[in-house]
N, C-alpha and C positions, 0 to 999 in steps of 0.2 A: 510386786512379785505375787504370784498366784498363790491363794492360800493353800492350794494343793501341794506347792513345794515345800510348805511347812510340815507335813505329815510324813514325810518320808523317814524322818527321824524316829517316828513312832515304831517302824519296823527295825530299824537300827539299833535302838535301845533295847528293844526286846532280845536282839541278836547279842549284844554286848552283855546282857545280864545272864546270859548262859554260860555259866563256867564248867568247863569240861577238865576232868582231872588228868594231869599227864600220864597217869597210869594206863588210861584207855587207849592210847597209842603206842605201838612199838615203834623201834628205830625206823622201820620202813615208812611210817606215817610221813616221814620228811618228804619222801618222793611223791606223796598223793597231791593232786591238783586241788586248788581252791575249791571247786565244785564238789569233789569227792569228799573234801574234809567238811564242808557244809551238811553233806547228806549224812555224814556221821553224827552230826549235832542234832539235826532237825529230821523229823519224818520227811520223806521225799514230797508227800502230797502237800503238806503244809509249807515247806519251802517253796514249791511250784506256786502255790495261791499267792504267798507273799510277793513274790516276783512279779506275778500276773498283775496284781493290783498296786503294786509300786509303779509299773508301767502305765497303767490306766490313770493312774491318779495324776499324772501331769496334765491331762486333758480336762479343760473347763466343761465341756459338754460332751454327751454320749448319744449317738443314734439309739433312741428306745428300743427298737425292734431287733437291730442287727448287733447292738453292743450291750446295752443297759441289761436288758432281760438276761441274756446268757450270762452276763456277768454276776447277776444275782444267784446264778446256779453254780458258779465257779468254773464256767466254761469260757476258753478264751474266744472271743469274737473271731469269726471266719473260719475257726478249725472245723474240721469234719467230725461228726458226731454220729455214731453207729449204735448209740443206745436209744432205743425206741421208746422207752418209758420215759427217758428224760427229755426227748424231743416233743413227746406229747405234753409234758409239763411245761415245757417251755411255750409252745402253742398255746396252752390253756391260760398260762399267765398273760401272754401277749393280748389275748381277747378280752381278758378282765382288765388290762391296762387300758385298753382303748375305750372301754365302757367308763372307766374312772376319769380319763381325760375329757369325754364329753359331758361328765357331770361335774367337771372342775374340780374333782377330787385329787388328780395327779396333774402338775403343772409341765406343761411342754413349751418351749420357746417359740416354735413356730407352728402353731395349730392350724394355720391356714394353707399349709403344704400337705401333700399326699402323706398317709399315715407312716408309709416306710421311711419318709424323710423326717419325721418328728425327732427332735432333739431335746434332751432332758439333762438337767443338772444333776451331777452324781449324789449331791445331798438331798435334793427332792426325791429322787428315786428311793434312795435310803429311808427318808421319813415315811414314804408310801408303803415301802415293802415292810416296815417295822408294823405300822398300824394294821396292815393286811395280814399280819402273823405269818409272813413267809419265812420259812427256814432258811437263812442266808449263813454263808460261810462265816466262821468267827473272825477270820483275818478281815473280811470286808467289813463287818460291824465294828471291829476295833478301830480301822481306819476312819469310818465315817462319824463313829462317836466322838473320836477326837476332832474331826473338822467341825461337828455341831457345836462343841464346845469353845471353839476358837472364832467362830463366825460372829462378827459384830453387828448389832442392829443397823439397819439401812436408814441413813439420814434422808429425809425428803423435804422439799418445800412446805410452808405453812399452807394449810388448807384453803385459806380466803385468796391466795394467790395462785390458785391453780385454775386451769381452764376446764369446761366439762369432760374433754377428753383425757385430760391428765387426772382429773379426780377419778375416774373410770380405773385409770391405770393405779392410781393409790390404793383405790378400793381393793382391786385385785391383789396388790402387794400386801395388805393388810390381812386379807383372808389367807395369804401364803404364811404370813408371820404367825397368825393364830394356830393354823394346822402344823407349823414347826414347833411352836410353843407347847402344843397338845402332845405331840410326838415325844418332845423331850421329858415332860412331866411323867409320862407313861412309861418311859424308860428308866429314867433316873431318880423319880419320886413317886412310884406308883400308889404309895400309902395316902398321898394328897388327893389322888383321883378317886378314892372309893367311899362309900358310905359305911355307916356302921355295919351292915350286913356283909361288908367286904365286896360289894359290885361297883364297878367301875361306872361313874355317872358324869353326864357331859356338864351339868350346871356347876359342879365342884370345880371341875377343870377350868372353866370359864371364869369363874370366881377368882381362882388362884392366879389366872392370868392377868385379870384385872387389878387385883391386889399389888401385882409387881408389874404393872404396865411399862414402867421405865426401863426395866430390864429387856423387855422385848421390842418396845416401839420407841424407844430413846426420848427425844423431845416431842414426839408427835402424840396427838390424841388419837386413840383407836376411832377409826371410821365404823366399826361394828359395835352395836349396843349389846348389852350383855344377853339379851334374848337371841340377837342374831348370831351371836358367837356360839350360844349354847346350841341353837339349832345346827350351826356348821358341824360342830364338834360331834353331835349326835349322828349327822349323815355320816361322817368319817368313822365313826366307831361302829357302823353297821359292817364295815369292811373287817372287823376283827376276827370274825369266823375265819378258819384256814381255807385258803382258796386252793391250795396244793397239798394233797395228802400224801 
């Protein structure tokens, strides 16, 4: 079963926890449709975003340009957008995303394809968006945070049993694990990422990842040394300045 099937309960639990007093509805409320009742409990915009992400959470992969980037802004893929300012922001972020893909800071599944066909995993996109300090809808962040906490480390073959090509694949996978772990620490334990002056520093993040390597790499030894890990995180942290104002 897809990990995204598990996260739908995230929204349903949120819905169930919202208790509404019977006094808020008069006798005529019995005749209201389910949609109308939901709109009385939730803000319409919030409800629409929840439904949007519930729908798209069923997909393992998103087209980066036509689906992933719009979803970061709470825009339904394929819908007509008359907001020029929003369209400009989407295009600006798309250019930034292409640059990050080419620098291996954002992972796409089929980099050899034309850019408009690039596919991205939702969690990879969320991790990149978090480090890039993109202001994402709360509903999307809630859903992806849930996914990040439930994804299990990837088990791979022992390094000595790998061909040269497979070692390259494993190395790339370990890079992704490092970036994912760094994102998780920045979001969930920011105090572990800062020095005494309160500044986020890459070597502290790398050190924490290595101290808890079993949590991130399971039974594998990281293919990146601490210095290489620090350099990778430092390059990633350069994206922490807001790219969308």
